[in-house]
N, CA, C and O atoms as CSV, one atom per row, in Angstrom:
chain,resi,resn,atom,element,x,y,z
A,1,MET,N,N,46.089,-32.895,31.673
A,1,MET,CA,C,44.864,-33.428,31.550
A,1,MET,C,C,44.490,-34.497,32.407
A,1,MET,O,O,44.764,-35.534,31.803
A,2,SER,N,N,43.833,-34.841,33.889
A,2,SER,CA,C,43.319,-36.192,34.827
A,2,SER,C,C,42.427,-36.199,34.034
A,2,SER,O,O,41.621,-35.483,33.442
A,3,ALA,N,N,42.947,-37.715,34.231
A,3,ALA,CA,C,41.464,-38.991,33.842
A,3,ALA,C,C,40.192,-38.541,33.991
A,3,ALA,O,O,39.902,-38.072,35.092
A,4,GLN,N,N,39.042,-38.585,32.808
A,4,GLN,CA,C,37.529,-38.364,33.620
A,4,GLN,C,C,36.458,-38.854,32.948
A,4,GLN,O,O,36.378,-38.484,31.776
A,5,THR,N,N,35.785,-39.432,33.269
A,5,THR,CA,C,34.681,-40.098,32.534
A,5,THR,C,C,33.938,-39.970,31.761
A,5,THR,O,O,33.440,-38.870,31.523
A,6,ASP,N,N,33.702,-40.798,31.275
A,6,ASP,CA,C,33.038,-40.061,30.047
A,6,ASP,C,C,31.516,-39.029,30.069
A,6,ASP,O,O,31.176,-38.112,29.322
A,7,VAL,N,N,30.992,-39.505,30.985
A,7,VAL,CA,C,30.051,-38.256,31.768
A,7,VAL,C,C,30.555,-37.184,31.880
A,7,VAL,O,O,30.066,-36.203,31.320
A,8,GLY,N,N,31.746,-37.106,32.694
A,8,GLY,CA,C,32.254,-35.729,32.924
A,8,GLY,C,C,32.994,-34.766,31.754
A,8,GLY,O,O,32.894,-33.557,31.543
A,9,LEU,N,N,34.130,-36.286,30.784
A,9,LEU,CA,C,34.158,-35.349,29.475
A,9,LEU,C,C,33.138,-35.070,28.852
A,9,LEU,O,O,33.497,-34.417,27.872
A,10,LEU,N,N,31.692,-35.231,28.861
A,10,LEU,CA,C,31.270,-34.407,28.059
A,10,LEU,C,C,30.122,-33.311,28.824
A,10,LEU,O,O,29.291,-32.592,28.268
A,11,VAL,N,N,30.415,-33.479,30.331
A,11,VAL,CA,C,29.764,-32.147,30.645
A,11,VAL,C,C,30.609,-31.230,30.700
A,11,VAL,O,O,30.109,-30.114,30.847
A,12,THR,N,N,32.257,-31.290,30.608
A,12,THR,CA,C,32.839,-30.367,30.280
A,12,THR,C,C,33.092,-29.700,29.285
A,12,THR,O,O,33.579,-28.574,29.187
A,13,ALA,N,N,32.608,-30.722,28.210
A,13,ALA,CA,C,32.828,-30.587,26.710
A,13,ALA,C,C,31.246,-29.385,26.246
A,13,ALA,O,O,31.393,-28.393,25.531
A,14,LEU,N,N,30.496,-29.615,26.576
A,14,LEU,CA,C,28.985,-28.799,26.769
A,14,LEU,C,C,29.382,-27.247,27.668
A,14,LEU,O,O,29.145,-26.166,27.130
A,15,THR,N,N,29.924,-27.319,28.896
A,15,THR,CA,C,29.974,-26.458,29.512
A,15,THR,C,C,30.936,-25.144,28.657
A,15,THR,O,O,30.779,-23.939,28.465
A,16,GLU,N,N,31.983,-26.184,28.305
A,16,GLU,CA,C,33.125,-25.224,27.720
A,16,GLU,C,C,32.510,-24.846,26.115
A,16,GLU,O,O,33.072,-23.923,25.526
A,17,SER,N,N,31.414,-25.531,25.457
A,17,SER,CA,C,30.859,-24.613,24.365
A,17,SER,C,C,29.579,-24.158,24.800
A,17,SER,O,O,28.697,-23.816,24.012
A,18,HIS,N,N,29.472,-24.151,25.950
A,18,HIS,CA,C,28.081,-23.126,26.539
A,18,HIS,C,C,28.766,-21.845,26.505
A,18,HIS,O,O,28.344,-20.974,25.745
A,19,GLU,N,N,30.039,-21.579,27.438
A,19,GLU,CA,C,30.944,-20.242,27.385
A,19,GLU,C,C,31.426,-19.563,25.967
A,19,GLU,O,O,31.773,-18.411,25.701
A,20,ILE,N,N,31.310,-20.713,25.190
A,20,ILE,CA,C,31.534,-20.300,24.264
A,20,ILE,C,C,30.822,-19.374,23.048
A,20,ILE,O,O,31.288,-18.384,22.486
A,21,LEU,N,N,29.261,-20.182,22.801
A,21,LEU,CA,C,28.224,-19.634,22.300
A,21,LEU,C,C,27.885,-17.976,23.783
A,21,LEU,O,O,27.432,-16.881,23.450
A,22,GLY,N,N,28.232,-18.314,25.069
A,22,GLY,CA,C,27.436,-16.929,25.258
A,22,GLY,C,C,28.646,-15.952,25.048
A,22,GLY,O,O,28.432,-14.777,25.347
A,23,ARG,N,N,29.677,-16.227,24.654
A,23,ARG,CA,C,30.644,-14.713,24.382
A,23,ARG,C,C,30.164,-14.749,23.318
A,23,ARG,O,O,29.575,-13.673,23.213
A,24,TYR,N,N,29.997,-15.436,22.228
A,24,TYR,CA,C,29.149,-14.825,21.176
A,24,TYR,C,C,27.880,-14.019,21.047
A,24,TYR,O,O,27.558,-13.157,20.230
A,25,ILE,N,N,27.281,-14.514,22.032
A,25,ILE,CA,C,25.774,-13.576,22.088
A,25,ILE,C,C,25.951,-11.859,22.641
A,25,ILE,O,O,25.183,-10.897,22.649
A,26,GLU,N,N,27.365,-12.071,23.073
A,26,GLU,CA,C,27.475,-10.924,24.208
A,26,GLU,C,C,27.458,-9.233,23.134
A,26,GLU,O,O,28.083,-9.212,22.074
A,27,PRO,N,N,27.000,-8.497,23.421
A,27,PRO,CA,C,27.359,-7.301,22.437
A,27,PRO,C,C,28.257,-7.252,21.774
A,27,PRO,O,O,29.348,-7.686,22.145
A,28,GLY,N,N,28.103,-6.836,20.875
A,28,GLY,CA,C,29.967,-6.197,20.575
A,28,GLY,C,C,30.141,-6.619,19.230
A,28,GLY,O,O,29.144,-6.975,18.602
A,29,PRO,N,N,31.299,-6.633,18.678
A,29,PRO,CA,C,31.935,-7.546,17.942
A,29,PRO,C,C,31.823,-9.017,17.764
A,29,PRO,O,O,32.037,-9.773,18.712
A,30,ARG,N,N,31.426,-9.540,16.340
A,30,ARG,CA,C,31.406,-11.090,16.943
A,30,ARG,C,C,32.086,-11.672,15.259
A,30,ARG,O,O,31.916,-11.086,14.190
A,31,ASP,N,N,32.792,-12.850,15.462
A,31,ASP,CA,C,33.187,-13.676,14.850
A,31,ASP,C,C,32.859,-14.937,14.503
A,31,ASP,O,O,33.515,-15.877,14.952
A,32,PRO,N,N,31.840,-15.125,13.688
A,32,PRO,CA,C,31.240,-16.728,13.616
A,32,PRO,C,C,32.597,-17.335,13.056
A,32,PRO,O,O,33.097,-17.807,14.077
A,33,LYS,N,N,33.443,-17.581,12.049
A,33,LYS,CA,C,34.166,-18.097,11.726
A,33,LYS,C,C,35.210,-18.870,13.233
A,33,LYS,O,O,35.455,-20.054,13.465
A,34,LEU,N,N,35.509,-17.935,13.804
A,34,LEU,CA,C,36.562,-18.270,15.181
A,34,LEU,C,C,35.273,-18.998,15.941
A,34,LEU,O,O,35.664,-20.097,16.334
A,35,THR,N,N,33.915,-18.788,16.280
A,35,THR,CA,C,33.399,-19.115,17.239
A,35,THR,C,C,33.159,-20.372,16.879
A,35,THR,O,O,33.089,-21.227,17.763
A,36,VAL,N,N,32.923,-20.853,15.018
A,36,VAL,CA,C,32.467,-22.212,15.028
A,36,VAL,C,C,33.973,-23.048,15.254
A,36,VAL,O,O,33.826,-24.214,15.621
A,37,GLU,N,N,35.379,-22.584,15.079
A,37,GLU,CA,C,36.458,-23.108,15.080
A,37,GLU,C,C,36.378,-23.428,16.453
A,37,GLU,O,O,36.569,-24.580,16.843
A,38,ALA,N,N,36.082,-22.397,17.292
A,38,ALA,CA,C,36.455,-23.043,19.070
A,38,ALA,C,C,35.613,-24.435,19.036
A,38,ALA,O,O,35.981,-25.606,19.122
A,39,LEU,N,N,34.426,-23.879,18.889
A,39,LEU,CA,C,33.605,-24.895,18.906
A,39,LEU,C,C,33.834,-26.395,18.296
A,39,LEU,O,O,33.371,-27.418,18.801
A,40,LEU,N,N,34.581,-26.338,17.195
A,40,LEU,CA,C,34.863,-27.407,16.483
A,40,LEU,C,C,36.193,-28.130,17.444
A,40,LEU,O,O,36.505,-29.312,17.299
A,41,ASP,N,N,36.796,-27.324,18.295
A,41,ASP,CA,C,37.905,-27.729,18.900
A,41,ASP,C,C,37.561,-28.336,19.986
A,41,ASP,O,O,38.472,-28.926,20.567
A,42,VAL,N,N,36.079,-28.392,20.639
A,42,VAL,CA,C,36.274,-28.591,22.066
A,42,VAL,C,C,34.793,-30.015,21.401
A,42,VAL,O,O,34.652,-30.982,22.149
A,43,LEU,N,N,34.361,-29.993,20.780
A,43,LEU,CA,C,33.167,-30.758,20.330
A,43,LEU,C,C,33.848,-32.041,19.556
A,43,LEU,O,O,33.578,-33.181,19.933
A,44,ASP,N,N,34.916,-31.754,18.243
A,44,ASP,CA,C,35.191,-32.425,17.201
A,44,ASP,C,C,36.464,-33.531,17.563
A,44,ASP,O,O,37.092,-34.228,16.766
A,45,ASP,N,N,36.634,-33.421,19.291
A,45,ASP,CA,C,37.970,-33.951,20.168
A,45,ASP,C,C,37.687,-35.690,19.909
A,45,ASP,O,O,36.487,-35.934,19.786
A,46,ASN,N,N,38.411,-36.657,19.830
A,46,ASN,CA,C,38.360,-37.638,19.635
A,46,ASN,C,C,37.745,-38.502,21.042
A,46,ASN,O,O,36.993,-39.476,21.018
A,47,ASN,N,N,38.315,-37.819,22.234
A,47,ASN,CA,C,37.982,-38.097,23.564
A,47,ASN,C,C,36.251,-37.730,23.370
A,47,ASN,O,O,35.422,-38.417,23.966
A,48,VAL,N,N,35.999,-37.028,22.825
A,48,VAL,CA,C,34.836,-36.536,22.951
A,48,VAL,C,C,33.664,-37.536,22.192
A,48,VAL,O,O,32.688,-38.192,22.557
A,49,VAL,N,N,34.288,-37.277,21.065
A,49,VAL,CA,C,33.491,-38.087,20.327
A,49,VAL,C,C,33.294,-39.626,20.679
A,49,VAL,O,O,32.279,-40.245,20.359
A,50,GLY,N,N,34.506,-40.255,21.459
A,50,GLY,CA,C,34.441,-41.282,21.789
A,50,GLY,C,C,33.400,-41.444,23.166
A,50,GLY,O,O,32.524,-42.307,23.117
A,51,ALA,N,N,33.496,-40.842,24.012
A,51,ALA,CA,C,32.994,-40.780,25.365
A,51,ALA,C,C,30.728,-40.611,24.334
A,51,ALA,O,O,29.618,-41.139,24.406
A,52,LEU,N,N,31.165,-39.967,23.895
A,52,LEU,CA,C,29.477,-39.988,23.522
A,52,LEU,C,C,29.116,-40.877,22.926
A,52,LEU,O,O,28.051,-41.378,23.284
A,53,ASP,N,N,29.874,-41.494,21.699
A,53,ASP,CA,C,29.415,-43.108,21.433
A,53,ASP,C,C,29.174,-43.716,22.523
A,53,ASP,O,O,28.015,-44.114,22.639
A,54,ARG,N,N,30.097,-43.989,23.631
A,54,ARG,CA,C,29.924,-45.185,24.538
A,54,ARG,C,C,28.891,-45.051,25.230
A,54,ARG,O,O,28.289,-46.076,25.548
A,55,VAL,N,N,28.341,-43.619,25.704
A,55,VAL,CA,C,27.089,-43.157,26.452
A,55,VAL,C,C,26.000,-43.523,25.823
A,55,VAL,O,O,25.093,-43.946,26.540
A,56,ALA,N,N,25.776,-43.473,24.392
A,56,ALA,CA,C,24.836,-43.405,23.714
A,56,ALA,C,C,24.709,-44.865,23.703
A,56,ALA,O,O,23.688,-45.402,24.131
A,57,LYS,N,N,25.722,-45.552,23.220
A,57,LYS,CA,C,25.560,-47.123,23.476
A,57,LYS,C,C,24.996,-47.851,24.766
A,57,LYS,O,O,24.293,-48.830,24.519
A,58,SER,N,N,25.171,-47.561,25.989
A,58,SER,CA,C,24.714,-47.729,27.047
A,58,SER,C,C,23.477,-46.923,27.134
A,58,SER,O,O,23.541,-46.847,28.361
A,59,GLN,N,N,23.031,-46.647,27.018
A,59,GLN,CA,C,21.582,-45.801,26.814
A,59,GLN,C,C,20.454,-46.579,26.140
A,59,GLN,O,O,19.277,-46.664,26.490
A,60,SER,N,N,21.192,-47.229,24.899
A,60,SER,CA,C,20.242,-48.245,23.911
A,60,SER,C,C,19.856,-49.661,24.200
A,60,SER,O,O,18.796,-50.274,24.080
A,61,LEU,N,N,21.177,-50.020,24.662
A,61,LEU,CA,C,21.279,-51.497,24.944
A,61,LEU,C,C,21.323,-51.477,26.600
A,61,LEU,O,O,22.262,-51.415,27.393
A,62,ARG,N,N,19.785,-51.564,26.778
A,62,ARG,CA,C,19.649,-52.399,28.306
A,62,ARG,C,C,18.574,-53.465,27.932
A,62,ARG,O,O,17.681,-53.418,27.086
A,63,PHE,N,N,18.897,-54.361,28.743
A,63,PHE,CA,C,18.009,-55.615,28.940
A,63,PHE,C,C,17.566,-55.525,30.312
A,63,PHE,O,O,18.173,-55.044,31.269
A,64,VAL,N,N,16.222,-56.148,30.264
A,64,VAL,CA,C,15.840,-56.590,31.587
A,64,VAL,C,C,15.162,-58.198,31.372
A,64,VAL,O,O,14.340,-58.739,30.631
A,65,GLU,N,N,16.077,-58.579,32.532
A,65,GLU,CA,C,15.193,-59.562,33.066
A,65,GLU,C,C,14.167,-60.243,33.746
A,65,GLU,O,O,14.400,-60.368,34.948
A,66,ILE,N,N,12.806,-60.856,33.243
A,66,ILE,CA,C,11.778,-61.010,33.760
A,66,ILE,C,C,11.873,-62.341,34.397
A,66,ILE,O,O,12.670,-63.079,33.817
A,67,ASN,N,N,11.304,-62.841,35.395
A,67,ASN,CA,C,10.910,-64.212,36.132
A,67,ASN,C,C,9.987,-64.125,35.990
A,67,ASN,O,O,9.215,-64.991,36.402
């Protein structure tokens, strides 16, 4: 896996999650347990959690200097 920015990593995780959910809602047999496990594999990854934490912190701690 190549090095990605935090935003790139989150976009990849969301894209993969979207594909997993897309397969789940298609007509035919479904396995909720396997779907949740697949989502956990993508979203409960240490790199994804760390990236989300860093992006969230960077969005909430913005200071503006006024002269």
